[in-house]
N, C-alpha and C positions, 0 to 999 in steps of 0.2 A: 435045774440049775443049782448046784450045791452052794454057791456063794450067796444065793438069795434065800434067807431063812425067815426074815421078819418083814412085815409090811413097811415099805419105804426103802428097803435095801436096793441099791443100784450097782450094776456092774457095766463096764464099758470095754469094748474091744475095737481096735482098728483092724480092718480086713483089707487085704490086697486081692482084687478080683481081676482075673484075666478073662475077657469076653471071647466069644467064638471068633470074632474078626481079628483077635490078637491085641486089641486095645486094652488098656488097663484102667481100672478105677480104684479109688480108695474110699472106703466107707467107714464111718464110726457107728457101731451098733451099740445102742444104749438100752439096757434091759432093767426094768424096775418092777419089783414085786408089789402089786397093788394090794392083794389079799390072799393069804393061804386059806384054802377051803378043804373040806373033807373029800370033795370030788376031784380036786386038782387046783393048782395055783392059778391065780389071775395075774398075768404078766403083761405089762405095757412095754412095747418094743418101739424104739425110734431109730431109724436108719438115716444117717445124713451122708450125702456125697461130699467128701472132703478132698477130692482129687485136686482141685485148683489150689487149695491151701497147701497140700503136700508138695506140689510142683513148685510153688513159690518158695516154700521153705528150703527145698533142695537147691533152687537157684541161688538163694541167699547164702547158703552154706558154701556153694561152689565159688561165688565171687568173693567170699571172705578168705578163701585159701588160694585163689588163683589171680594172677595179674591179667587184667583185661586186655592188654595189648599183646603180650607174648604168650599168654595161656600157660605160663610156667607157674609152678607152685611157689608161694611166697614163704617168708620166714616163719609165719605162724604155722603153716602146714608142715614145714620141715621140722619144727620144734615138736609139734603134736606127734608126727610119725616117729621121731627119734625117741621121745619119751615112751611111746608105746613099745618100741623095740627094746628099750632098756628094761621095762617092766617084764616083758616076756623073757628076756635073757636072765633076769634075776631068778627065775624058776629053774634055770639050767646052768648051775655054776661051772660045770666042766666044759660047756660048749665053747667053741672058738669064737672070739670076739671080732666083729668087723672093725676095720680101721675107719674112724670117723675124724675128720679134721674140720674144725669150725673156725671161722675168722680168716685172717691173712697175716702174713709176716711183713714187717716193715721193709725188708729187703726186696719184696716182690712188687712194691708200689713205686712207680716212677712218676716224677713230676715233670711238667713241661715248662 
């Protein structure tokens, strides 16, 4: 492990595992160099199942961008997507621009 060169060095990686039955798990693999020796390194490895944490985090992200009743994206999601598109288009100055209209005109609003 190239990143582990001194005693106490730690590296961590989140891995997505697809099991034989098709179910998925997420694990956090934490590796710590205990002692480098002439015969080989002594590495402590800890693997934590973080599947529930990842699923909860994904659900929170989803409800932060989606209306619970209609399941339509809200203004925050629209703004995020629009800003991402603008950043991408900035790299291609000659590309055709999509027509985007935000807001409404006062003539389209009717009062009762």
